[in-house]
MARLO-879325 format. One record per residue (C-alpha): residue in three letters; z, y, x. Coordinates in steps of 0.25 Angstrom, whole numbers, plus 5000, padded with zeros to 4 digits. Each point is the difference from the previous one (the first is absolute). Layout:
BEGIN
AlaZYX...
***
This chain:
BEGIN
Unk473850605128Unk500650144996Unk500549954987Unk500649885006Unk500750095010Unk500550094989Unk500649884992Unk500649945013Unk500750145002Unk500450014986Unk500749865001Unk500750045013Unk500550124993Unk500549934988Unk500749895010Unk500650115008Unk500550074987Unk500649874995Unk500749985014Unk500550144999Unk500649994986Unk500649865004Unk500650075013Unk500550124992Unk500749914990Unk500749925012Unk500450135007Unk500550064987Unk500849884996Unk500549995015Unk500550155000Unk500649994986Unk500749875003Unk500650065013Unk500550124992Unk500649914990Unk500649905010Unk500650115008Unk500750074989Unk501550005001Unk500249924987Unk499549885009Unk500950035012Unk500849884998Unk498949924992Unk498649945001Unk498750024994Unk498849905000Unk498650024995Unk498749924999Unk498750054995Unk498749924998Unk498650054996Unk499949914987Unk498549985002Unk499849975014Unk501449945004Unk500250105011Unk501450035004Unk500150164998Unk501550015004Unk501049915006Unk501450065003Unk501249905002Unk499249914991Unk500649875006Unk501450044998Unk500649934988Unk500850084990Unk500749984986Unk498950024990Unk500750034987Unk499049994988Unk498850015008Unk500249855003Unk499549984985Unk498650025004Unk500149885010Unk500649914989Unk499050054990Unk498849975009Unk500549865004Unk500349964986Unk498650054995Unk499349925011Unk500849874999Unk500250004985Unk498850084995Unk500050124991Unk499949924987Unk501249915003Unk501049994989Unk501449944998Unk500349914989Unk501449994992Unk500149884991Unk500949994988Unk500249854995Unk501149914994Unk500549875004Unk500549904990Unk499749974985Unk499950094988Unk500649924988Unk499650024985Unk500950114998Unk499550095011Unk501249965010Unk499549995015Unk500849905006Unk499750055014Unk499850135008Unk499150125000Unk499550035014Unk499350125006Unk499449965013Unk499750115010Unk499050005012Unk500350145006Unk499450104990Unk500650135004Unk499450074987Unk500749914990Unk500750104990Unk499550125007Unk499750124992Unk498850045009Unk499049914993Unk499749984985Unk500149855000Unk501249995009Unk501050084992Unk501449944997Unk499950024985Unk498649945000Unk500349885008Unk501349974992Unk499350014987Unk498849915004Unk501049905005Unk500850004988Unk498849994991Unk499549885009Unk501449934998Unk500050034985Unk498549954999Unk500549875006Unk500949984989Unk501350025008Unk501250054991Unk501149965009Unk500249965015Unk501049895003Unk499850025015Unk499950135008Unk499050115004Unk499749975015Unk499450125008Unk499449915011Unk500150095013Unk500149875009Unk498650025007Unk500650105009Unk501449955000Unk500550114990Unk500250155003Unk499950045015Unk499950135008Unk499350015014Unk500850005012Unk500150145006Unk500350074987Unk501250085000Unk501250004990Unk499750144995Unk498649964995Unk500249874994Unk500750044987Unk499050104997Unk498649984993Unk499250025013Unk500949895007Unk499949904988Unk499949865005Unk498949904999Unk499949884991Unk498949904995Unk500450054986Unk500150155001Unk500350084988Unk499850154996Unk499850035015Unk501449945002Unk500650134996Unk500850074989Unk500350154996Unk501350074999Unk500150144993Unk501250085003Unk500750114992Unk500350125010Unk501250094997Unk500850095009Unk499750005015Unk500849895007Unk500449934987Unk499649864997Unk498649984995Unk500149904989Unk498849904997Unk499450054987Unk499249874999Unk499149905007Unk498549984998Unk500349854998Unk501249914995Unk500849985013Unk501349954992Unk500049875008Unk500350095013Unk501250085004Unk499650145004Unk501050085008Unk499750154999Unk500550095010Unk499050114999Unk500450145000Unk499350134994Unk499350085011Unk499750145000Unk498750064994Unk498849975008Unk500749895008Unk499149894993Unk500149855001Unk501049955010Unk500449884993Unk499949865007Unk500249864994Unk500749905008Unk499849854997Unk499449875006Unk499349884995Unk500849934989Unk501050115000Unk500850014987Unk500550145003Unk499250125003Unk500650125006Unk499350144998Unk500550115009Unk499650145004Unk499750134992Unk499150034988Unk499650154999Unk500550084989Unk498750044995Unk499349875003Unk499249924989Unk499649875007Unk500249854998Unk500649945012Unk499349865003Unk500949895006Unk499649865005Unk500349884992Unk500849895007Unk499349894993Unk498750044993Unk499749864995Unk501449994993Unk499750144994Unk498749944994Unk500749884994Unk501150104994Unk498950084994Unk499249894994Unk501249944994Unk500350144993Unk498650014995Unk500149864994Unk501350034994Unk499350104991Unk499349894993Unk501349925000Unk499549905011Unk501349955006Unk500149955014Unk501149905000Unk500349985015Unk499750155004Unk499150055011Unk499949975015Unk499050005011Unk499349905009Unk500750035012Unk501450004993Unk499749864995Unk499649955014Unk501350065006Unk500749914990Unk499349885004Unk499149994987Unk498549994998Unk499150114995Unk499049944990Unk498650025006Unk499149954988Unk500050004985Unk499250064989Unk499350135004Unk500350124991Unk499450125007Unk499450035014Unk500150155004Unk498950055010Unk500450125008Unk499050125003Unk499049975011Unk500550025015Unk499250135001Unk500850064989Unk501349965006Unk499650065013Unk499650134993Unk501550024995Unk500549945013Unk499450115008Unk500050114990Unk501549994996Unk500549935013Unk500649884992Unk500849925010Unk500149884991Unk498549995000Unk499949995015Unk501149895001Unk499349924989Unk498650015007Unk500649965013Unk500749884993Unk498649964994Unk499350015013Unk501049905006Unk499949914988Unk498550004998Unk499849995015Unk500949885003Unk501049974989Unk501150095006Unk500950094992Unk500850095009Unk499850145004Unk500149965015Unk498949904998Unk499150104993Unk500250095011Unk499649905010Unk498749974992Unk499650155000Unk500250005015Unk499249885002Unk498950054991Unk499850125008Unk500149945013Unk498849904996Unk499250114994Unk500250125009Unk500849955012Unk501250084996Unk501249955008Unk501349974992Unk500750105008Unk499150114994Unk500349954986Unk501549975000Unk500249994985Unk501249954993Unk499650034985Unk498850044992Unk500450144995Unk500550075012Unk501450024995Unk500749945012Unk500250095012Unk499849885009Unk498550004998Unk499250045012Unk498550025000Unk499150075009Unk499150114994Unk498849935007Unk500349874993Unk500150074986Unk498850085002Unk499149885005Unk500449934987Unk499750124992Unk498650015006Unk499849854998Unk500250034985Unk498850094999Unk499049895001Unk500749904990Unk499549984986Unk501350054993Unk500050135008Unk499750094989Unk501249954992Unk500950015012Unk499650145003Unk500250044986Unk501449955001Unk500450115011Unk500650134995Unk499550135004Unk500850095009Unk499550135006Unk498649974994Unk499949875008Unk500149864995Unk501249945007Unk501249914998Unk501350075004Unk501349945006Unk501450065001Unk501349935004Unk501250035010Unk499350105009Unk498649944998Unk498850074994Unk498649955000Unk498650014994Unk498949915001Unk498650014992Unk498650055000Unk499350135000Unk498650065000Unk499950135007Unk499150124996Unk498949955009Unk500049864994Unk500749935011Unk500949894995Unk501449975007Unk501049904999Unk501450055004Unk501549965002Unk501150095004Unk501449965002Unk501250085004Unk501449955003Unk501450075003Unk499550144997Unk500950124999Unk500150094987Unk499649984986Unk499049904995Unk499250114993Unk499850085012Unk499549885008Unk499049964989Unk499450145001Unk499949985015Unk499349874998Unk499150054990Unk499650115009Unk499749905011Unk499249914990Unk499250134996Unk499349995013Unk499249884993Unk499550104989
***
């Protein structure tokens, strides 16, 4: 009986200690949040925070957690989790190269060469060994040569018709669209829908001429209005263009001591792909008699895009979990828009951004009873300032991911900031962090912290946010 009493007393002591630790974490977080929220940098702004005990599901802190705010790139975690759940971590995209028509005895193709895209955002990307531009173009040239084609009487058709050509989500702003991070989405993406400009700086306030481009953009007119900025002023260059633009205007300043390639978006990535494949074939004297075009351009002319023929090659993308890795690690907006379109297409044959957003809302309403007003999204990347999501909704989705079979891959995609595994977001007065952390005592937490319309510099606000998040350590 005495032993039983001792064991019981010990259990009660452990329980009391556990309750005390939990209470201390709550009190510590509450005090830290109060200090953070009352700082003069938020005198005209707002902070929201939601923290969950990752193991028990208990809500540890909930402050303004039902207020929807712009998310910036923290939205990428919701797109990632939804795509991994719906499509599966091993999902891949296919891009088909084929020809329509007949090859005669002299090697002349009386027909067209078609590249049919189905939304792969990694086609031509330098991030993966098998997707690099030079690798793909060489592979496709060899496939065409192996088929015995020595000349093409028809066209090269880059078929981007699945998504209706190149498009940008509603809510994106003009100053973003012409730059690599504002690149539009197509069913036939190419080289992450961007190209690089290298400038030659001279004297301050003089024109900064373009020394070279990272790819041949001779089919476009680039209007360069960039000036040389003072030393240390960095990159303040912006591209201005829209889908199907034939002119790209670049403005701003390029620091006198800067050594950086400026990435702009491609107005029509499918056309750029056809252009580069034609150039590659020309190195083996394969002429394309009727030139190059895209599927969407043909449709707009009232013509038909060939949808079957003789297969030359099928390129398979990296698996989804590898795409998600770069999506979150490097915050590639194009990948988010591609995943959102894929969710819409695989869920119901839809192809627009808005339809993809509706499927995401419906998905989480069914699984976690999250209302659409808590998850008001308009794109898949967070680039639009019109996104409004509650920290509670985002954090519950993050907590949901922990028990999924692909969680290890997803967690590995999150960058490390402040010695914590979390995704960051920055846009137009918004800063956010969402992620996971294991404290020194072994307790695990899932957290989301968003601030909006703060005063002062972003670096100072980040440090204050890190100080608040340090309460979980």
